C-alpha positions as CSV (number, residue, x, y, z in Angstrom):
1,M,13.7,-24.0,28.9
2,K,17.6,-23.8,29.9
3,P,18.0,-21.0,32.4
4,A,21.0,-19.2,30.6
5,L,18.7,-19.7,27.2
6,K,15.7,-18.0,29.0
7,A,17.8,-15.1,30.4
8,L,19.3,-14.5,27.0
9,L,15.6,-14.3,25.6
10,I,14.2,-12.1,28.4
11,S,17.6,-9.8,28.1
12,F,16.5,-9.6,24.3
13,V,12.8,-9.0,24.5
14,A,13.6,-6.2,27.0
15,S,16.2,-4.7,24.7
16,I,13.4,-4.7,22.3
17,L,10.7,-3.0,24.6
18,I,13.6,-0.4,25.6
19,L,14.3,0.2,21.9
20,N,10.2,0.1,20.5
21,P,7.9,0.4,23.5
22,A,5.2,-0.3,21.5
23,F,5.7,-3.8,22.3
24,A,3.9,-4.4,25.3
25,A,5.5,-6.8,27.9
26,I,8.0,-9.6,28.5
27,P,6.1,-12.5,27.5
28,S,4.9,-15.2,30.2
29,E,7.0,-18.2,31.3
30,D,4.5,-20.8,29.3
31,V,4.7,-18.2,26.1
32,L,8.7,-18.3,26.6
33,D,8.8,-22.1,26.9
34,Y,6.3,-22.5,24.2
35,Y,8.6,-20.4,21.7
36,D,11.8,-22.0,22.8
37,Q,10.2,-25.6,22.4
38,N,9.2,-24.3,18.9
39,G,12.6,-23.2,17.9
40,V,11.8,-19.1,18.1
41,Y,14.6,-17.5,20.0
42,Y,13.7,-13.7,19.5
43,Y,10.0,-12.8,19.6
44,N,7.7,-10.0,18.8
45,E,3.9,-10.5,19.7
46,V,2.7,-8.9,16.3
47,G,5.7,-9.9,14.1
48,G,6.2,-6.2,13.3
49,E,3.6,-3.5,12.5
50,D,2.0,-3.4,9.1
51,A,3.7,-0.8,6.8
52,C,0.9,-0.8,4.1
53,N,1.1,2.6,2.7
54,S,-1.2,2.3,-0.3
55,V,-3.5,5.4,-1.2
56,S,-7.0,3.9,-0.4
57,T,-8.5,7.4,0.4
58,I,-11.0,8.8,-2.3
59,L,-11.4,12.5,-2.4
60,S,-14.7,14.3,-3.8
61,G,-14.7,17.9,-4.9
62,D,-14.1,19.8,-8.1
63,S,-11.4,22.0,-6.6
64,I,-8.3,21.3,-4.3
65,E,-10.2,23.5,-1.3
66,E,-13.4,21.3,-1.9
67,K,-11.8,17.9,-1.4
68,I,-9.9,19.4,1.7
69,W,-13.1,20.8,3.0
70,N,-15.0,17.4,2.4
71,Y,-12.1,15.3,3.9
72,F,-12.3,16.8,6.9
73,I,-16.0,17.2,7.8
74,K,-15.9,13.2,6.7
75,K,-13.4,13.0,9.4
76,G,-15.8,14.5,11.9
77,F,-14.7,18.0,12.1
78,N,-17.5,20.8,12.0
79,D,-17.7,23.7,9.7
80,A,-15.7,26.0,11.9
81,Q,-13.1,23.7,12.5
82,T,-12.4,23.0,8.9
83,A,-12.6,26.2,8.1
84,G,-9.8,27.3,10.4
85,I,-7.6,24.1,9.2
86,L,-8.2,25.4,5.3
87,G,-7.4,28.8,6.6
88,N,-4.0,27.8,7.9
89,A,-3.5,25.7,4.3
90,M,-3.8,28.8,2.6
91,V,-1.3,30.5,4.2
92,E,1.2,28.0,4.4
93,S,0.9,27.0,0.7
94,S,-1.7,28.7,-1.1
95,L,-3.4,24.9,-1.2
96,E,-0.4,23.4,-3.3
97,P,0.2,20.0,-2.3
98,T,3.5,20.0,-3.6
99,R,4.5,23.7,-2.6
100,A,8.0,24.2,-1.0
101,S,9.4,27.3,0.9
102,N,13.1,26.0,0.7
103,D,14.8,22.6,1.3
104,T,13.2,22.3,4.8
105,F,9.6,22.7,4.5
106,W,7.2,21.1,2.1
107,G,3.3,20.5,1.2
108,L,0.0,21.5,2.0
109,F,0.7,22.2,5.6
110,Q,4.5,23.2,5.0
111,W,5.9,19.8,7.2
112,G,9.5,20.1,8.0
113,Y,12.3,18.2,9.3
114,G,11.4,14.4,10.7
115,R,7.7,15.3,10.2
116,K,8.3,15.7,6.6
117,D,10.5,12.6,6.6
118,K,7.6,10.4,7.5
119,L,5.5,12.0,4.8
120,F,8.1,11.6,2.3
121,T,8.2,7.7,3.1
122,K,4.4,7.6,2.8
123,L,5.2,8.8,-0.6
124,R,7.6,6.9,-1.9
125,N,5.5,4.0,-0.5
126,A,2.8,5.0,-2.9
127,G,4.6,5.5,-5.8
128,L,4.7,9.3,-5.6
129,S,8.1,10.5,-5.0
130,Q,8.8,12.3,-8.3
131,Y,6.5,15.0,-7.0
132,T,8.7,15.7,-4.1
133,S,11.4,17.3,-6.4
134,S,12.2,20.9,-6.9
135,E,10.2,20.9,-10.2
136,Y,6.8,20.9,-8.3
137,W,7.8,23.4,-5.8
138,G,6.3,26.4,-6.9
139,I,2.9,28.5,-7.5
140,G,0.8,26.2,-9.8
141,A,2.7,23.5,-10.0
142,S,-0.1,21.3,-9.3
143,K,-1.5,21.9,-13.0
144,K,1.6,19.9,-13.9
145,I,0.6,16.9,-12.3
146,A,-2.0,14.5,-13.5
147,A,-5.2,14.8,-12.0
148,A,-5.4,11.4,-10.8
149,D,-1.6,11.9,-9.1
150,L,-2.7,14.9,-7.7
151,D,-5.8,13.2,-5.8
152,R,-3.2,10.6,-4.6
153,V,-0.5,12.9,-3.2
154,L,-3.2,15.1,-1.8
155,A,-4.9,12.1,-0.1
156,V,-1.4,11.0,1.2
157,E,-0.8,14.4,2.8
158,L,-4.1,14.6,4.3
159,D,-4.0,11.0,5.8
160,H,-0.5,12.3,7.3
161,A,-2.1,15.0,8.9
162,T,-4.6,13.4,10.8
163,S,-2.2,10.6,11.8
164,E,-0.2,13.3,13.6
165,T,-1.7,12.9,16.9
166,D,0.8,14.6,19.5
167,R,0.1,17.8,21.3
168,N,-3.9,16.7,20.8
169,W,-4.3,18.9,18.0
170,Q,-7.5,17.4,17.0
171,T,-9.1,17.1,20.4
172,E,-8.2,20.9,21.1
173,I,-9.3,22.1,17.8
174,K,-12.7,20.2,18.3
175,K,-13.8,22.3,21.1
176,Q,-13.7,25.3,19.1
177,S,-16.9,26.7,17.7
178,T,-15.4,29.7,15.5
179,P,-13.4,29.6,12.5
180,E,-11.2,32.1,14.1
181,A,-10.5,30.1,17.1
182,A,-9.9,27.1,15.1
183,A,-7.3,28.5,13.0
184,E,-5.6,29.7,16.2
185,V,-5.3,26.2,17.4
186,F,-4.4,24.4,14.4
187,L,-1.5,27.5,13.9
188,T,-0.3,26.9,17.6
189,L,-0.5,22.8,18.1
190,F,-0.3,21.2,14.5
191,E,1.9,24.3,12.9
192,R,3.8,24.9,16.2
193,A,4.3,28.4,15.8
194,V,4.5,29.8,19.4
195,N,8.2,29.9,19.6
196,G,8.3,26.0,20.3
197,K,6.1,26.2,22.9
198,S,2.4,24.6,22.8
199,E,0.2,27.0,24.5
200,I,-3.1,27.5,23.0
201,L,-3.8,31.1,22.2
202,Y,-7.5,31.4,22.0
203,Y,-9.0,34.1,19.8
204,E,-11.9,35.3,21.7
205,P,-10.4,37.9,21.6
206,F,-7.1,37.5,20.2
207,V,-4.4,39.2,22.1
208,G,-0.6,38.9,21.5
209,Q,2.1,39.1,19.1
210,L,1.2,38.6,15.2
211,Y,3.2,35.5,14.1
212,Q,3.4,33.7,11.3
213,G,0.4,35.4,9.6
214,A,-2.0,34.7,12.1
215,K,-4.5,37.5,11.3
216,K,-4.5,36.3,7.8
217,R,-4.9,32.5,8.8
218,R,-8.1,33.6,10.7
219,D,-9.4,35.9,7.6
220,Y,-9.0,33.0,5.0
221,A,-10.8,30.7,7.9
222,R,-13.5,33.5,8.3
223,E,-13.8,33.3,4.4
224,F,-14.1,29.4,3.7
225,Y,-16.7,29.3,6.7
226,K,-19.1,31.8,4.8
227,K,-18.6,30.0,1.5
228,Y,-19.4,26.4,2.9
229,S,-20.8,26.5,6.3
230,G,-24.3,24.9,6.3
231,K,-23.3,22.7,3.1
232,G,-22.0,20.1,5.2
233,I,-20.0,18.1,1.9
234,A,-19.1,20.5,-0.6
235,A,-20.9,18.7,-3.3
236,S,-20.7,21.0,-6.0
237,G,-18.3,18.4,-7.9
238,T,-16.7,15.2,-7.5
239,S,-13.9,14.9,-10.3
240,G,-11.5,13.6,-8.0
241,G,-13.1,10.0,-7.3
242,A,-15.3,7.5,-9.0
243,E,-16.1,5.4,-6.0
244,N,-20.2,5.2,-7.0
245,G,-19.5,5.4,-10.7
246,H,-20.4,8.9,-11.0
247,N,-17.0,9.6,-12.7
248,L,-16.3,6.4,-14.4
249,T,-16.1,5.0,-18.1
250,I,-15.8,1.1,-18.6
251,I,-14.7,-0.1,-22.1
252,G,-15.1,-3.9,-22.5
253,D,-16.1,-7.0,-24.1
254,S,-18.6,-9.7,-23.8
255,I,-17.7,-10.5,-19.9
256,T,-18.4,-6.8,-19.3
257,F,-21.6,-7.0,-21.5
258,F,-23.2,-9.6,-19.6
259,S,-22.4,-8.1,-16.5
260,N,-23.9,-4.7,-17.2
261,A,-26.6,-5.3,-14.7
262,S,-24.2,-6.6,-11.9
263,I,-22.0,-3.4,-12.5
264,R,-24.6,-1.0,-12.6
265,S,-25.9,-2.3,-9.1
266,Q,-22.4,-2.1,-7.6
267,F,-21.9,1.5,-8.9
268,S,-25.0,3.0,-8.0
269,D,-24.3,6.4,-9.6
270,L,-23.0,4.8,-13.2
271,D,-25.0,6.2,-16.1
272,S,-25.5,3.3,-18.6
273,S,-24.1,5.3,-21.4
274,D,-20.9,5.1,-19.9
275,I,-20.4,1.2,-20.2
276,N,-19.3,0.6,-23.4
277,A,-19.3,-3.5,-24.4
278,K,-19.5,-5.4,-26.9
279,S,-19.5,-9.2,-27.3
280,G,-16.1,-10.5,-29.1
281,R,-14.4,-6.8,-29.1
282,Q,-10.6,-7.3,-29.4
283,W,-8.0,-5.2,-27.6
284,H,-7.4,-2.5,-30.7
285,E,-11.2,-2.3,-30.8
286,G,-11.3,-1.1,-27.5
287,V,-8.6,1.4,-28.2
288,K,-10.6,3.0,-31.2
289,V,-13.6,3.5,-28.7
290,A,-11.4,5.4,-26.2
291,K,-10.3,7.9,-29.0
292,E,-14.2,8.4,-30.2
293,I,-15.9,9.1,-26.9
294,K,-16.0,11.0,-23.9
295,L,-13.7,9.7,-21.0
296,H,-14.3,10.2,-17.8
297,D,-11.3,10.8,-15.1
298,T,-11.4,6.9,-14.3
299,V,-11.4,4.6,-17.0
300,I,-11.8,0.4,-16.5
301,F,-10.3,-1.1,-19.9
302,A,-11.5,-4.4,-19.3
303,L,-10.3,-6.5,-22.6
304,G,-7.7,-8.9,-23.7
305,T,-9.9,-12.0,-23.6
306,N,-10.2,-11.8,-27.2
307,S,-6.5,-10.7,-28.0
308,E,-4.1,-13.1,-26.2
309,D,-1.2,-12.2,-27.8
310,L,-0.9,-8.7,-26.1
311,T,2.3,-6.9,-26.2
312,E,3.9,-4.1,-24.0
313,K,3.6,-1.9,-27.2
314,K,-0.2,-2.7,-27.6
315,V,-0.9,-2.0,-23.9
316,S,1.3,1.1,-23.8
317,E,-1.1,2.6,-26.8
318,A,-4.1,2.0,-25.2
319,I,-2.7,3.7,-22.1
320,S,-1.4,6.8,-24.2
321,T,-5.1,7.1,-25.9
322,I,-6.8,7.1,-22.4
323,G,-4.3,9.7,-21.1
324,A,-2.0,9.8,-18.1
325,Q,-3.8,12.5,-16.5
326,R,-6.7,9.6,-15.7
327,R,-6.9,6.7,-13.4
328,I,-6.9,3.6,-15.3
329,V,-7.7,0.2,-14.4
330,L,-6.7,-3.0,-16.4
331,V,-8.5,-6.1,-15.9
332,T,-6.9,-9.6,-15.8
333,N,-7.7,-12.3,-18.1
334,Y,-8.9,-15.9,-17.5
335,D,-9.8,-19.2,-19.3
336,M,-10.7,-21.8,-16.8
337,N,-10.5,-24.5,-19.4
338,N,-6.9,-23.0,-19.9
339,P,-5.7,-21.4,-16.6
340,H,-2.7,-20.3,-18.0
341,R,-3.9,-19.2,-21.5
342,F,-3.6,-15.4,-20.5
343,D,-0.4,-15.4,-18.4
344,S,1.5,-13.1,-20.9
345,N,-1.5,-10.5,-20.9
346,N,-1.7,-10.6,-17.3
347,E,2.2,-10.2,-16.7
348,I,2.3,-7.3,-19.1
349,F,-0.8,-5.6,-17.0
350,R,0.9,-6.2,-13.6
351,N,4.2,-4.7,-14.8
352,F,2.6,-1.5,-16.1
353,A,0.5,-1.1,-12.7
354,K,3.7,-1.4,-10.8
355,K,5.5,1.3,-13.0
356,H,2.6,3.9,-13.3
357,S,1.2,5.4,-10.2
358,N,-2.1,5.8,-12.3
359,I,-2.6,2.7,-13.4
360,Y,-4.5,0.1,-11.4
361,L,-5.3,-3.7,-11.5
362,A,-8.7,-5.4,-11.0
363,D,-7.7,-9.1,-11.1
364,W,-10.4,-10.9,-12.2
365,K,-7.9,-14.0,-12.5
366,T,-7.6,-14.6,-8.9
367,A,-11.2,-13.7,-8.0
368,I,-12.7,-16.1,-10.3
369,S,-10.2,-18.6,-10.0
370,E,-10.7,-19.1,-6.3
371,K,-14.6,-19.6,-6.8
372,G,-14.2,-21.9,-9.7
373,W,-16.8,-23.5,-11.7
374,D,-19.7,-22.7,-9.6
375,Y,-19.2,-19.5,-10.6
376,M,-18.6,-19.7,-14.6
377,A,-21.1,-20.8,-17.3
378,D,-18.6,-22.2,-19.7
379,G,-15.5,-21.6,-18.2
380,F,-15.0,-18.3,-19.8
381,H,-18.1,-16.5,-19.2
382,P,-19.2,-16.0,-15.7
383,N,-22.6,-17.1,-14.5
384,A,-24.9,-14.6,-12.7
385,K,-22.7,-15.2,-9.2
386,G,-19.8,-14.6,-11.3
387,Q,-21.2,-11.6,-12.9
388,K,-21.6,-10.3,-9.3
389,L,-17.8,-11.1,-8.5
390,F,-16.9,-9.6,-11.6
391,A,-18.7,-6.4,-10.9
392,E,-17.3,-6.3,-7.2
393,T,-13.8,-6.9,-8.6
394,L,-14.0,-3.9,-10.7
395,Y,-15.5,-1.7,-7.7
396,K,-12.3,-3.0,-5.1
397,A,-10.1,-1.8,-7.9
398,V,-11.6,1.6,-8.5
399,N,-11.7,1.9,-4.9
400,G,-8.1,1.6,-4.2
401,S,-8.3,-1.8,-2.9
402,L,-5.0,-3.3,-1.2
403,D,-4.5,-5.8,-4.2
404,A,-5.3,-2.9,-6.8
405,K,-1.7,-1.1,-5.6
406,G,0.9,-1.0,-3.2
407,C,0.1,-3.2,-0.4
408,S,0.5,-6.2,-2.3
409,V,3.6,-6.4,-4.7
410,N,1.3,-8.1,-7.2
411,S,-1.9,-10.3,-7.1
412,E,0.1,-13.4,-7.7
413,F,2.7,-12.7,-4.7
414,T,-0.3,-12.7,-2.6
415,A,-1.9,-15.8,-3.7
416,L,0.8,-17.8,-3.6
417,V,1.8,-16.7,0.3
418,K,-2.0,-17.8,1.0
419,A,-1.2,-21.0,-0.9
420,Y,2.2,-21.8,0.7
421,A,2.1,-20.8,4.1
422,W,-0.1,-21.4,6.8
423,P,-2.2,-18.1,8.0
424,D,-1.0,-18.8,11.8
425,F,1.9,-19.8,13.9
426,H,1.1,-23.5,12.9
427,K,1.5,-26.0,16.0
428,A,2.2,-29.6,15.6
429,P,2.9,-31.4,13.3
430,Y,5.1,-28.8,12.3
431,T,6.5,-30.5,9.0
432,N,2.7,-30.7,7.5
433,R,3.0,-28.5,4.6
434,M,0.2,-26.6,2.6
435,P,-1.0,-28.7,-0.5
436,E,0.3,-26.0,-2.9
437,Y,3.6,-25.6,-1.4
438,A,4.1,-29.6,-1.5
439,N,3.3,-29.5,-5.1
440,A,5.8,-26.4,-5.6
441,V,8.5,-28.0,-4.0
442,S,8.3,-31.1,-6.0
443,K,8.0,-28.8,-9.3
444,S,10.9,-26.9,-8.1
445,S,13.1,-30.0,-7.3
446,A,12.0,-31.8,-10.7
447,E,13.6,-28.6,-12.6
448,G,16.8,-28.4,-10.3
449,R,16.0,-25.6,-8.7
450,Y,16.8,-24.9,-4.7
451,V,14.1,-26.2,-2.3
452,G,16.4,-26.3,0.8
453,G,17.0,-29.3,3.2
454,W,15.0,-31.9,4.3
455,A,13.4,-32.2,7.9
456,R,11.8,-35.7,9.3
457,G,11.9,-37.0,5.8
458,V,9.7,-33.9,4.2
459,Q,11.5,-31.7,1.9
460,G,11.4,-28.0,1.6
461,I,11.0,-27.2,5.3
462,D,13.8,-24.8,5.1
463,C,13.6,-20.8,5.4
464,G,15.8,-20.3,2.3
465,G,14.0,-23.2,0.6
466,F,10.6,-21.3,1.2
467,V,12.1,-17.6,0.1
468,T,13.6,-18.8,-2.8
469,I,10.3,-20.8,-4.1
470,L,8.0,-17.8,-3.2
471,V,10.5,-15.2,-4.6
472,Q,11.0,-17.2,-8.0
473,N,7.4,-18.4,-8.8
474,S,5.7,-15.1,-7.4
475,G,8.1,-13.1,-10.3
476,I,9.9,-11.0,-7.7
477,A,13.2,-12.4,-9.4
478,K,12.9,-15.4,-11.5
479,N,16.9,-15.9,-11.1
480,Y,16.9,-15.8,-7.4
481,N,19.4,-18.0,-5.6
482,D,20.0,-19.5,-8.9
483,G,23.4,-20.9,-7.4
484,K,21.0,-22.9,-5.2
485,G,22.8,-21.6,-1.6
486,G,21.4,-21.7,1.8
487,T,20.7,-18.3,3.9
488,W,24.5,-17.1,4.0
489,A,24.8,-17.5,0.1
490,Q,21.3,-15.9,-0.8
491,E,22.6,-12.8,1.1
492,R,25.7,-12.9,-0.8
493,W,23.4,-13.3,-4.5
494,V,21.2,-10.2,-3.4
495,K,24.5,-8.4,-2.9
496,N,25.8,-9.3,-6.0
497,H,22.5,-8.8,-7.9
498,S,22.5,-5.2,-7.0
499,W,19.7,-5.6,-4.3
500,I,19.3,-2.4,-2.3
501,L,19.8,-3.0,1.3
502,L,17.1,-0.9,3.0
503,N,18.6,-0.4,6.3
504,K,20.9,2.7,6.5
505,N,23.7,0.2,7.2
506,S,23.9,-3.6,8.0
507,D,24.0,-2.4,11.9
508,T,21.1,-0.2,12.0
509,P,17.6,-1.4,12.1
510,V,15.2,-0.6,9.2
511,D,12.6,2.2,9.1
512,T,9.8,-0.4,9.0
513,S,7.6,1.9,7.1
514,I,9.3,1.5,3.9
515,L,9.0,-2.3,3.9
516,Q,6.9,-3.5,1.1
517,P,5.7,-7.2,0.3
518,G,8.3,-9.0,-1.4
519,D,11.5,-7.5,0.7
520,V,13.2,-10.5,2.2
521,A,14.9,-10.4,5.4
522,F,18.6,-11.9,6.5
523,T,19.6,-12.4,10.0
524,N,22.6,-14.8,11.1
525,G,21.6,-18.3,9.7
526,H,17.7,-17.4,8.8
527,T,15.7,-15.5,6.1
528,F,12.2,-14.6,6.0
529,I,9.7,-12.4,3.6
530,Y,7.6,-9.4,4.0
531,V,4.1,-10.1,2.9
532,G,2.2,-7.0,4.3
533,E,-1.2,-7.2,5.2
534,I,-3.1,-10.0,3.7
535,E,-6.8,-10.8,4.7
536,G,-6.9,-13.9,6.8
537,F,-3.2,-14.3,7.1
538,N,-2.0,-13.4,10.4
539,S,1.3,-11.7,10.5
540,V,3.0,-9.5,7.9
541,I,5.9,-12.0,7.2
542,A,6.1,-15.6,6.4
543,F,8.9,-17.8,7.1
544,A,9.9,-21.6,7.5
545,S,12.6,-23.4,9.5
546,W,15.1,-26.2,9.0
547,G,16.4,-28.4,11.7
548,E,15.6,-31.5,13.7
549,D,13.9,-29.6,17.0
550,T,13.1,-26.6,15.0
551,A,11.7,-27.7,11.8
552,R,8.7,-25.6,10.6
553,A,6.5,-25.6,7.0
554,P,5.8,-22.2,5.7
555,M,3.6,-20.1,8.3
556,A,3.0,-16.8,9.5
557,G,5.9,-15.7,11.3
558,K,6.8,-14.1,14.8
559,E,9.9,-13.0,13.8
560,D,10.7,-9.2,14.8
561,L,11.1,-6.6,11.9
562,L,14.3,-5.0,13.4
563,H,16.3,-7.6,15.7
564,G,17.1,-11.2,15.1
565,K,19.2,-14.2,16.6
566,G,22.5,-12.7,16.6
567,G,22.1,-9.2,15.2
568,T,20.2,-6.3,13.2
569,V,17.5,-7.9,10.6
570,R,18.8,-6.9,7.4
571,W,16.4,-6.2,4.6
572,Y,17.0,-6.1,0.9
573,R,14.7,-5.3,-2.1
574,N,15.0,-6.1,-5.9
575,P,15.3,-2.5,-7.3
576,M,14.0,-3.9,-10.7
577,Y,10.7,-5.0,-9.0
578,S,10.1,-1.6,-7.0
579,T,9.0,2.0,-8.6
580,N,9.8,3.6,-5.4
581,S,12.8,5.4,-4.0
582,T,14.5,3.4,-1.2
583,T,16.3,6.1,0.5
584,T,16.0,5.9,4.3
585,Y,15.4,9.2,5.8
586,S,15.8,10.1,9.8
587,T,12.7,9.8,11.6
588,N,13.8,11.8,14.3
589,E,11.1,13.8,15.5
590,R,11.7,17.8,15.6
591,N,9.4,20.9,14.9
592,N,8.2,22.0,12.2
């Protein structure tokens, strides 16, 4: 490596270390040489931290207090410690997850300032930001929220609480053996109530000023302890989740009918009466069934294979019939004899899942098409292995799998990333393309679309070409870069088409926690794309590179999410493709 370039790279990496201490150390000489030789002039060992914020926690219990109790018991807190936490929540919010005392403090534990900002970011990423509005601030506001969404809001808050590890509140509270002591430790360290200090005021006996309702917190903690102590999990009800099938209704056609045994094996608590399937059933017949039978809180609507002419109106009718208060899982359709037969149906399903926080996707199309004919009886109905796969696909969707919501913009996007880009930072020969990407380049070129430059005689080895093909083909924006320009032209294009700049301004590094799959990044002369956490893909970004010495076919990237060659990485999102607010909040850490 040239001394001047190496000094520049070391200086840049050092600046990253100062700005973001999560990055470990300056790479060794051989690593720097390797990345220099391979055309990477800015480096982050992990390619940025994963910002997947889908709501995968499933809560159990009939009431909010039971769900909170069960959550912390499952997290390893004992009865006394969990009672202490609940006692604090009761005083802070009366167990109203969206309670706000004013514009500053919000939520179950009344987070404030920077702590609240981080929570709001997670709620936005989960598609739940509407519930932070003043309409839901008062006592009883939880009754206005659909049961499925209320569970998801509560789950985000509880996960946020346990993600806060500063002041060692979890370590200290786990030392306590009485609900009163646990209540005070939580008040002191988590709620930060002692005039900004962090001393623990142990209960035995409590002495000192009565601050922020300490006595009430101890009293409530004692009451919760008496109510639930010795029961472990408060199992009087499980209305919030359907992970084992105990709160689940399935309406389906012949694919569901023939997969009945596999489904019941996958969902161990599912009663046979809760699977309503019939061969040849059409969509409108399923809507009629939904009107006539008792529905549980989670409904899988596995229809469409006998109705390839679905419209948004027909799907909306089914969703309205099932009810906005329920979690709804739509199942994509597939015919291996005619792979594109149900593309229209599936696109409608995906759009509804993106626009509605209570709607999820069970992507049967992707699951079975990846397995092939070995799992199919006739190209339409699965054989025994396929039936097991169908049941597993439903199970993953019900249990908040990554492809069902949030972490993947859609299953088509995830599938194309895996098909187009090498899953690792690929070694020589660098212009070897994944077969699917080579086909996509040829097709796009034949159709007159932009594919970027040639490198070493290979077409489509180009950062802007790769991003254009992926964004267009995945449906993020089918008209993306229709002016057929390179990196600079593409950034002008997103600005002219009202894509949202996710940075506060072009010189301020982005808050990486708000990034979502499909967000496009620009630095000076380079573009890449955020893909999120994909199993088997060893980065949260994908990129390609043009040039005689720096040419790279699409692969898992090592670009930093914050800083790039020549300045700050600028991140953009298509607002028509995201249901979440994109306001960037300060992450300055301040006391509650």
